[in-house]
MIDOSE-1310 file (N, C-alpha, C; in nm, 2 decimals, decimal comma, always signed):
residues 194
xxxx	+0,08/-0,13/+0,03/+0,00/+0,04/-0,03/+0,07/+0,16/-0,03; +0,04/+0,21/-0,10/+0,13/+0,34/-0,07/+0,09/+0,43/+0,03; +0,22/+0,48/+0,05/+0,20/+0,60/+0,15/+0,16/+0,70/+0,17; +0,13/+0,71/+0,04/+0,00/+0,86/+0,02/-0,07/+0,84/-0,04
xxxx	-0,21/+0,91/+0,01/-0,34/+0,89/-0,04/-0,37/+0,92/-0,18; -0,29/+1,00/-0,25/-0,30/+1,03/-0,35/-0,20/+0,97/-0,47; -0,25/+0,96/-0,60/-0,16/+0,89/-0,70/+0,00/+0,99/-0,74; +0,08/+0,90/-0,79/+0,23/+0,96/-0,80/+0,18/+1,09/-0,89
xxxx	+0,24/+1,18/-0,89/+0,26/+1,27/-0,97/+0,25/+1,27/-1,12; +0,35/+1,12/-1,12/+0,38/+1,09/-1,25/+0,28/+1,05/-1,33; +0,16/+1,04/-1,25/+0,02/+0,98/-1,36/-0,08/+1,09/-1,40; -0,01/+1,22/-1,34/-0,11/+1,33/-1,37/-0,10/+1,36/-1,52
xxxx	-0,22/+1,41/-1,51/-0,24/+1,41/-1,68/-0,32/+1,55/-1,69; -0,27/+1,68/-1,70/-0,31/+1,81/-1,69/-0,40/+1,84/-1,78; -0,41/+1,78/-1,90/-0,52/+1,74/-2,03/-0,66/+1,72/-1,92; -0,65/+1,64/-1,84/-0,77/+1,54/-1,76/-0,81/+1,67/-1,69
xxxx	-0,76/+1,70/-1,61/-0,80/+1,83/-1,49/-0,87/+1,91/-1,53; -1,00/+1,95/-1,48/-1,10/+2,04/-1,56/-1,02/+2,18/-1,52; -1,05/+2,25/-1,62/-0,93/+2,41/-1,58/-1,06/+2,48/-1,52; -0,99/+2,58/-1,44/-1,04/+2,67/-1,37/-1,09/+2,77/-1,44
xxxx	-1,23/+2,81/-1,38/-1,32/+2,92/-1,45/-1,29/+3,02/-1,51; -1,21/+2,99/-1,63/-1,12/+3,11/-1,65/-1,23/+3,23/-1,76; -1,30/+3,16/-1,80/-1,42/+3,22/-1,87/-1,48/+3,32/-1,78; -1,49/+3,33/-1,66/-1,56/+3,40/-1,58/-1,53/+3,54/-1,59
xxxx	-1,53/+3,64/-1,59/-1,50/+3,76/-1,59/-1,56/+3,82/-1,41; -1,47/+3,86/-1,36/-1,56/+3,91/-1,21/-1,50/+4,05/-1,18; -1,59/+4,14/-1,17/-1,54/+4,31/-1,16/-1,53/+4,28/-0,99; -1,40/+4,38/-0,94/-1,36/+4,36/-0,80/-1,31/+4,52/-0,77
xxxx	-1,43/+4,55/-0,66/-1,37/+4,70/-0,57/-1,30/+4,68/-0,49; -1,17/+4,77/-0,50/-1,11/+4,74/-0,38/-1,15/+4,89/-0,29; -1,09/+4,88/-0,16/-1,15/+4,98/-0,09/-1,05/+4,99/+0,02; -0,95/+5,15/+0,03/-0,87/+5,18/+0,15/-0,91/+5,29/+0,21
xxxx	-1,02/+5,26/+0,34/-1,11/+5,34/+0,35/-1,00/+5,44/+0,47; -1,08/+5,55/+0,46/-0,99/+5,67/+0,57/-1,13/+5,75/+0,59; -1,10/+5,85/+0,68/-1,15/+5,95/+0,78/-1,14/+6,05/+0,73; -1,06/+6,06/+0,62/-1,03/+6,21/+0,51/-1,03/+6,20/+0,36
xxxx	-0,97/+6,05/+0,36/-0,94/+6,03/+0,19/-0,98/+5,87/+0,18; -1,09/+5,81/+0,10/-1,09/+5,70/+0,08/-1,06/+5,66/-0,07; -0,98/+5,55/-0,04/-0,90/+5,52/-0,19/-1,00/+5,42/-0,25; -1,01/+5,41/-0,39/-1,11/+5,31/-0,46/-1,02/+5,26/-0,58
xxxx	-1,03/+5,16/-0,59/-1,01/+5,09/-0,73/-1,08/+4,97/-0,76; -1,11/+4,97/-0,90/-1,23/+4,90/-0,99/-1,09/+4,81/-1,06; -1,10/+4,65/-1,05/-1,06/+4,63/-1,15/-1,13/+4,49/-1,20; -1,10/+4,41/-1,33/-1,16/+4,33/-1,40/-1,07/+4,19/-1,39
xxxx	-1,11/+4,08/-1,34/-1,06/+3,95/-1,36/-1,06/+3,84/-1,47; -1,00/+3,80/-1,48/-1,06/+3,66/-1,62/-0,96/+3,57/-1,63; -0,92/+3,48/-1,53/-0,82/+3,35/-1,54/-0,72/+3,45/-1,48; -0,60/+3,45/-1,51/-0,50/+3,51/-1,46/-0,49/+3,66/-1,54
xxxx	-0,58/+3,71/-1,58/-0,56/+3,83/-1,68/-0,59/+3,95/-1,55; -0,56/+4,04/-1,53/-0,62/+4,16/-1,45/-0,62/+4,28/-1,52; -0,69/+4,34/-1,56/-0,74/+4,49/-1,58/-0,82/+4,59/-1,55; -0,74/+4,71/-1,53/-0,80/+4,81/-1,42/-0,88/+4,88/-1,53
xxxx	-0,98/+4,92/-1,43/-1,13/+4,98/-1,46/-1,13/+5,14/-1,47; -1,10/+5,17/-1,32/-1,10/+5,29/-1,28/-1,04/+5,30/-1,14; -0,98/+5,39/-1,10/-0,94/+5,43/-1,00/-0,93/+5,57/-0,91; -0,92/+5,61/-0,78/-0,92/+5,75/-0,74/-0,94/+5,76/-0,61
xxxx	-1,00/+5,82/-0,55/-1,03/+5,89/-0,42/-1,10/+5,97/-0,42; -1,21/+5,95/-0,30/-1,34/+6,03/-0,22/-1,24/+6,07/-0,12; -1,21/+6,24/-0,19/-1,15/+6,35/-0,08/-1,31/+6,40/+0,00; -1,28/+6,39/+0,16/-1,36/+6,49/+0,22/-1,34/+6,53/+0,34
xxxx	-1,18/+6,58/+0,31/-1,11/+6,69/+0,40/-1,18/+6,82/+0,45; -1,21/+6,88/+0,35/-1,29/+7,00/+0,35/-1,42/+7,00/+0,50; -1,49/+6,88/+0,47/-1,61/+6,90/+0,55/-1,60/+6,85/+0,71; -1,70/+6,84/+0,77/-1,72/+6,82/+0,89/-1,69/+6,66/+0,93
xxxx	-1,70/+6,61/+1,06/-1,65/+6,46/+1,07/-1,81/+6,37/+1,02; -1,93/+6,45/+1,05/-2,04/+6,36/+1,06/-2,07/+6,38/+0,86; -2,01/+6,53/+0,84/-2,06/+6,52/+0,71/-1,98/+6,44/+0,58; -1,86/+6,45/+0,63/-1,71/+6,35/+0,61/-1,79/+6,18/+0,58
xxxx	-1,88/+6,15/+0,68/-1,92/+6,01/+0,67/-2,01/+5,97/+0,56; -2,11/+6,11/+0,58/-2,21/+6,10/+0,44/-2,16/+6,09/+0,34; -2,07/+6,17/+0,30/-2,01/+6,20/+0,17/-1,91/+6,07/+0,15; -1,90/+5,99/+0,23/-1,83/+5,88/+0,21/-1,90/+5,75/+0,13
xxxx	-2,04/+5,76/+0,22/-2,13/+5,67/+0,20/-2,19/+5,71/+0,06; -2,22/+5,84/+0,01/-2,31/+5,90/-0,06/-2,18/+5,84/-0,24; -2,08/+5,91/-0,20/-1,97/+5,85/-0,29/-1,95/+5,73/-0,35; -1,96/+5,63/-0,22/-1,92/+5,49/-0,26/-2,08/+5,43/-0,33
xxxx	-2,20/+5,47/-0,28/-2,31/+5,42/-0,35/-2,30/+5,49/-0,49; -2,26/+5,56/-0,55/-2,23/+5,60/-0,66/-2,17/+5,53/-0,77; -2,01/+5,52/-0,68/-1,94/+5,44/-0,75/-1,97/+5,31/-0,80; -2,06/+5,27/-0,69/-2,10/+5,11/-0,68/-2,22/+5,06/-0,77
xxxx	-2,32/+5,20/-0,83/-2,40/+5,20/-0,89/-2,36/+5,18/-1,09; -2,26/+5,28/-1,07/-2,15/+5,27/-1,20/-2,14/+5,19/-1,25; -2,04/+5,11/-1,16/-1,94/+5,01/-1,22/-2,00/+4,87/-1,18; -2,08/+4,88/-1,10/-2,13/+4,71/-1,04/-2,05/+4,63/-1,02
xxxx	-1,96/+4,61/-0,92/-1,85/+4,51/-0,91/-1,93/+4,38/-0,85; -1,90/+4,31/-0,85/-1,93/+4,15/-0,82/-1,89/+4,10/-0,67; -1,77/+4,17/-0,67/-1,72/+4,15/-0,50/-1,65/+4,30/-0,46; -1,63/+4,27/-0,33/-1,54/+4,37/-0,26/-1,46/+4,36/-0,16
xxxx	-1,33/+4,41/-0,20/-1,24/+4,34/-0,12/-1,19/+4,51/+0,00; -1,19/+4,46/+0,10/-1,15/+4,60/+0,20/-1,05/+4,57/+0,27; -0,94/+4,68/+0,30/-0,84/+4,66/+0,39/-0,86/+4,67/+0,53; -0,81/+4,56/+0,65/-0,90/+4,57/+0,77/-0,81/+4,68/+0,83
xxxx	-0,91/+4,73/+0,92/-0,85/+4,82/+1,02/-0,70/+4,79/+1,04; -0,60/+4,90/+1,03/-0,49/+4,89/+1,17/-0,51/+4,99/+1,25; -0,50/+4,91/+1,37/-0,55/+4,94/+1,49/-0,40/+5,06/+1,55; -0,37/+5,19/+1,55/-0,31/+5,28/+1,56/-0,30/+5,31/+1,75
xxxx	-0,22/+5,39/+1,77/-0,20/+5,41/+1,92/-0,31/+5,53/+1,93; -0,32/+5,60/+1,87/-0,42/+5,76/+1,90/-0,54/+5,64/+1,89; -0,65/+5,63/+2,01/-0,76/+5,59/+2,00/-0,88/+5,71/+1,91; -0,85/+5,81/+1,96/-0,93/+5,92/+1,85/-0,95/+5,86/+1,69
xxxx	-0,83/+5,81/+1,63/-0,78/+5,83/+1,50/-0,89/+5,70/+1,51; -0,83/+5,56/+1,54/-0,87/+5,47/+1,54/-1,04/+5,47/+1,58; -1,12/+5,56/+1,63/-1,28/+5,55/+1,61/-1,29/+5,61/+1,50; -1,22/+5,69/+1,45/-1,30/+5,82/+1,34/-1,25/+5,68/+1,20
xxxx	-1,16/+5,63/+1,22/-1,13/+5,52/+1,08/-1,26/+5,42/+1,10; -1,27/+5,39/+1,18/-1,38/+5,31/+1,20/-1,50/+5,35/+1,18; -1,53/+5,46/+1,22/-1,64/+5,49/+1,14/-1,66/+5,53/+0,99; -1,57/+5,59/+0,97/-1,56/+5,61/+0,81/-1,52/+5,45/+0,73
xxxx	-1,49/+5,34/+0,75/-1,48/+5,22/+0,71/-1,64/+5,16/+0,76; -1,71/+5,18/+0,84/-1,85/+5,16/+0,87/-1,94/+5,24/+0,74; -1,91/+5,33/+0,71/-1,98/+5,44/+0,62/-1,94/+5,36/+0,53; -1,85/+5,33/+0,44/-1,81/+5,26/+0,34/-1,90/+5,13/+0,33
xxxx	-1,88/+5,08/+0,45/-1,96/+4,92/+0,42/-2,11/+4,89/+0,43; -2,15/+5,02/+0,48/-2,27/+5,02/+0,47/-2,35/+5,07/+0,33; -2,27/+5,12/+0,28/-2,30/+5,17/+0,07/-2,31/+5,06/+0,00; -2,23/+4,92/+0,07/-2,20/+4,80/-0,02/-2,35/+4,75/+0,01
xxxx	-2,42/+4,70/-0,14/-2,55/+4,61/-0,13/-2,55/+4,54/-0,05; -2,65/+4,44/+0,02/-2,63/+4,33/+0,06/-2,58/+4,17/+0,01; -2,65/+4,18/-0,13/-2,59/+4,06/-0,21/-2,46/+4,06/-0,28; -2,38/+4,22/-0,26/-2,25/+4,22/-0,29/-2,13/+4,15/-0,15
xxxx	-2,09/+4,05/-0,20/-1,99/+3,99/-0,08/-1,86/+4,03/-0,06; -1,84/+4,05/+0,05/-1,71/+4,14/+0,12/-1,61/+4,08/+0,20; -1,48/+4,10/+0,13/-1,35/+4,01/+0,17/-1,29/+4,13/+0,28; -1,20/+4,08/+0,33/-1,16/+4,17/+0,42/-1,01/+4,11/+0,41
xxxx	-0,88/+4,17/+0,40/-0,74/+4,13/+0,40/-0,66/+4,26/+0,52; -0,59/+4,19/+0,56/-0,48/+4,25/+0,64/-0,37/+4,36/+0,59; -0,32/+4,46/+0,61/-0,25/+4,52/+0,56/-0,11/+4,43/+0,48; -0,07/+4,35/+0,57/+0,11/+4,29/+0,58/+0,05/+4,20/+0,46
xxxx	-0,06/+4,12/+0,46/-0,08/+4,04/+0,33/-0,13/+4,10/+0,21; -0,21/+4,23/+0,17/-0,17/+4,29/+0,08/-0,07/+4,30/+0,02; +0,01/+4,36/+0,08/+0,19/+4,40/+0,08/+0,21/+4,31/+0,03; +0,22/+4,17/+0,09/+0,30/+4,06/+0,03/+0,23/+4,02/-0,09
xxxx	+0,13/+4,03/-0,12/+0,08/+3,97/-0,21/+0,10/+4,06/-0,35; +0,14/+4,20/-0,32/+0,16/+4,27/-0,45/+0,33/+4,28/-0,45; +0,41/+4,31/-0,32/+0,48/+4,38/-0,34/+0,58/+4,21/-0,33; +0,57/+4,13/-0,25/+0,65/+4,02/-0,23/+0,71/+4,02/-0,07
xxxx	+0,69/+4,15/+0,01/+0,74/+4,19/+0,11/+0,59/+4,25/+0,19; +0,60/+4,20/+0,32/+0,46/+4,23/+0,41/+0,51/+4,36/+0,45; +0,64/+4,40/+0,49/+0,70/+4,57/+0,57/+0,71/+4,67/+0,44; +0,64/+4,64/+0,28/+0,65/+4,73/+0,19/+0,61/+4,87/+0,20
xxxx	+0,74/+4,97/+0,18/+0,66/+5,07/+0,20/+0,55/+5,12/+0,09; +0,48/+5,24/+0,13/+0,39/+5,28/+0,04/+0,42/+5,31/-0,14; +0,50/+5,39/-0,16/+0,56/+5,41/-0,28/+0,61/+5,28/-0,34; +0,64/+5,15/-0,29/+0,69/+5,05/-0,33/+0,53/+4,96/-0,42
xxxx	+0,43/+4,97/-0,29/+0,31/+4,94/-0,34/+0,26/+4,97/-0,45; +0,28/+5,15/-0,46/+0,23/+5,20/-0,57/+0,29/+5,19/-0,72; +0,43/+5,15/-0,72/+0,49/+5,10/-0,81/+0,47/+5,01/-0,84; +0,45/+4,87/-0,78/+0,46/+4,75/-0,78/+0,29/+4,76/-0,90
xxxx	+0,19/+4,83/-0,81/+0,05/+4,84/-0,89/+0,05/+4,89/-1,05; +0,14/+4,98/-1,04/+0,18/+5,07/-1,19/+0,20/+4,92/-1,25; +0,30/+4,88/-1,24/+0,37/+4,79/-1,26/+0,27/+4,65/-1,31; +0,22/+4,57/-1,28/+0,12/+4,51/-1,23/+0,01/+4,54/-1,35
xxxx	-0,08/+4,64/-1,34/-0,18/+4,72/-1,42/-0,15/+4,74/-1,55; -0,01/+4,79/-1,57/+0,04/+4,83/-1,67/-0,04/+5,02/-1,68; +0,00/+5,08/-1,60/-0,11/+5,21/-1,57/+0,05/+5,30/-1,67; -0,02/+5,39/-1,73/+0,06/+5,51/-1,77/+0,15/+5,56/-1,64
xxxx	+0,09/+5,64/-1,54/+0,15/+5,67/-1,43/+0,12/+5,63/-1,31; +0,23/+5,60/-1,21/+0,19/+5,58/-1,05/+0,08/+5,66/-1,01; -0,02/+5,57/-0,99/-0,18/+5,63/-0,87/-0,12/+5,68/-0,70; -0,21/+5,76/-0,73/-0,19/+5,85/-0,59/-0,18/+5,73/-0,48
xxxx	-0,14/+5,78/-0,34/-0,12/+5,65/-0,22/-0,27/+5,58/-0,21; -0,37/+5,69/-0,20/-0,48/+5,60/-0,14/-0,55/+5,50/-0,26; -0,54/+5,56/-0,35/-0,56/+5,48/-0,50/-0,48/+5,35/-0,45; -0,37/+5,41/-0,50/-0,27/+5,24/-0,53/-0,31/+5,13/-0,41
xxxx	-0,33/+5,19/-0,27/-0,34/+5,10/-0,16/-0,52/+5,00/-0,19; -0,62/+5,09/-0,26/-0,69/+5,06/-0,31/-0,73/+4,91/-0,42; -0,60/+4,98/-0,51/-0,62/+4,92/-0,63/-0,54/+4,79/-0,56; -0,44/+4,75/-0,49/-0,36/+4,66/-0,40/-0,46/+4,56/-0,34
xxxx	-0,58/+4,65/-0,25/-0,66/+4,53/-0,21/-0,73/+4,45/-0,30; -0,78/+4,48/-0,43/-0,83/+4,41/-0,55/-0,75/+4,33/-0,58; -0,60/+4,36/-0,64/-0,53/+4,26/-0,68/-0,50/+4,17/-0,61; -0,46/+4,19/-0,45/-0,50/+4,07/-0,34/-0,58/+3,97/-0,37
xxxx	-0,70/+4,04/-0,35/-0,82/+3,96/-0,38/-0,83/+3,86/-0,49; -0,80/+3,93/-0,64/-0,76/+3,85/-0,75/-0,70/+3,75/-0,75; -0,55/+3,75/-0,68/-0,47/+3,64/-0,63/-0,51/+3,56/-0,55; -0,62/+3,60/-0,48/-0,65/+3,49/-0,38/-0,77/+3,43/-0,47
xxxx	-0,86/+3,47/-0,49/-0,94/+3,40/-0,61/-0,90/+3,29/-0,74; -0,78/+3,32/-0,78/-0,68/+3,27/-0,87/-0,65/+3,09/-0,82; -0,57/+3,18/-0,67/-0,52/+3,05/-0,57/-0,60/+2,96/-0,54; -0,75/+3,02/-0,50/-0,86/+2,91/-0,47/-0,93/+2,82/-0,58
xxxx	-0,93/+2,90/-0,68/-1,01/+2,83/-0,81/-0,90/+2,74/-0,85; -0,77/+2,74/-0,88/-0,66/+2,64/-0,91/-0,67/+2,50/-0,82; -0,70/+2,55/-0,69/-0,71/+2,45/-0,58/-0,82/+2,37/-0,56; -0,91/+2,42/-0,60/-1,04/+2,36/-0,61/-1,12/+2,37/-0,72
xxxx	-1,03/+2,38/-0,85/-1,08/+2,36/-0,97/-1,23/+2,41/-1,01; -1,22/+2,54/-0,95/-1,31/+2,61/-1,00/-1,46/+2,56/-0,92; -1,48/+2,50/-0,81/-1,59/+2,44/-0,73/-1,59/+2,46/-0,58; -1,74/+2,50/-0,57/-1,71/+2,51/-0,42/-1,65/+2,64/-0,33
xxxx	-1,71/+2,64/-0,23/-1,65/+2,78/-0,14/-1,50/+2,77/-0,13; -1,44/+2,93/-0,14/-1,30/+2,91/-0,12/-1,26/+2,96/-0,01; -1,30/+3,09/+0,07/-1,26/+3,14/+0,15/-1,37/+3,19/+0,27; -1,35/+3,27/+0,39/-1,46/+3,29/+0,45/-1,44/+3,46/+0,44
xx	-1,58/+3,48/+0,44/-1,62/+3,64/+0,37/-1,61/+3,71/+0,51; -1,60/+3,84/+0,51/-1,62/+3,96/+0,65/-1,76/+3,94/+0,67
């Protein structure tokens, strides 16, 4: 009896394995919520190909804090209705030492999440996991993330920091989708949702 449960790799026939869902085109919205600037990036992925759709920033610095939350909510509602993403990826909250900043960031994140329709799945990624997926190092600097996003998505110029972070979240999610599609050969649930 073989000591391994599976057959030998020599018996593997790539032509016989079912292909991953390469024909399915998925539009992903990446979000980098902030109390003053909320970055967003929309990409489309089909199999291993990732293509940028739009990116930018909802800048609410001039408004009062309650008005900022309303502007974030309304801005994302408009973005969602315009681009219709099928999945949303959000950067997990990084807790700083300043409790006031952490509270405001949490409120901005809540306003952003409330704008997402109930039928659209939301996925969370830690900042280090995003940097690792995009740059290859969990401790990468912001300019490195922006430069890698420019390279990966073949952008004409390096995007602003908040937009680059949001695109990085979306690309990280696209990589996770590809990985799980390969593992599960395009079937079954593949990761936990937020």
